[in-house]
N, C-alpha and C positions, 0 to 999 in steps of 0.2 A: 504494500500500500504506500502511496505517496502522501506527502504533507502539503497542505494548502493553507494560506492565510486569508481569512475573510476580513477585509478592512471595511469598517462602517463609517461612511461619510454622511454627516447630517448638518442641518442648519442649527447652530448653537442657540441662536436667538429664539427659535421655536421652543426649545426646552426652558429657556430663561423666563418665558412668558406662559408656559404651560401650567395648567392647574395640577394640584396634587393627584387628582384622579387620573389625569393623562399620564403622569409620571408612573403611577402605580400600574396602569395598563401596560406601559412599555416594559416595566420590570417583569411583570407576569409573562409577557410575550417572550422575553429573553429566557426565562425559566423554561417555558415550553420548548423554545428552540433547542436548548441543550438536550432535552429529551428526544426531540425529533431527529437530531443528528444520529443517535443510536438507532432509532427506528428506520432510518434510511440506509443503515449498514455502515455508517461512518463511525469515527471515534473522535471525541472531543479531547484534545491534548492540553488546551489552556485557553485563556482569554481574559481580558480586562477592559474596563471602561477607563477612559482617560480624563484627566482634569481639563477644563476649558483652555482654549488657545491663549487666553490672557495669562496663563501660568507658564507658557512655553518660553524657552530661550533658544534662539537660533544662532548657529555658528557657521560662518562662511569664511574660510581661510583663517585669518587671525582676528576677524571682527565678530564680536559677540553682541547680539541685540536682544532686547526683551520682545516677547511676542513671536508670532509666526512670521516666516519670511514673506509669504504672499498673502494678500487679502483675497479671500474667496467666500462665496456664499456658504459652501459646505466645508466642514473641517473634519479631520480624522477624530472620531470620538471614542473608538474602541475597536477591538479585534477579537477574533476567535482563531485558534490554530487547530486544524482538524486533520485527520487522516481519512483518505478516500481512495478507492481503487483506481480512479482516473479522474481527469478533468470533468468529464460529463457527470460523474457522481458528485464531485465537489460543487458543480454549478447547480445541480438538483437540490443539494443541501442548502447552498447559499441563497437560493430563491426563497427559502423559508425564514431567513435571518431578518429580524425586525429592524427596520430603518424607516420609522414613521415619517421622519422629516428629511429624507434623503435617499441614499442607495448604498449598495455595497460593491466592493471590488474583490475579485478572487485572484490570488497570485500563487503560483506554485513555489514551494521552498526549494532553493537550489541545493542539490546533493553535492557536498564537498568532501564526502568520505573517501573518494578515490577508488571505490570498489564497485 
């Protein structure tokens, strides 16, 4: 099985103005998603939510700046690391990933084991 990273990109402002009920619905959807990965034959290896981009620090060369490097509508808000048989299965799983205010990106993990 191969490893894939599901990157969750969403509009941070939507969460900042969302009601507690919406936040609870999103959290419940993520709990369900973790279960659905197994149901689809994949394996959840890890994942985390990220603090908002206002807490980010960007480094380019020797220059360190507060905040994200680029201003975008959607920011990386979290990720899941999964195992799947192939890209098709990873995409099938990723389609279930909650991203109420945006979307997800699926990227294969590069195998650097040399074998």
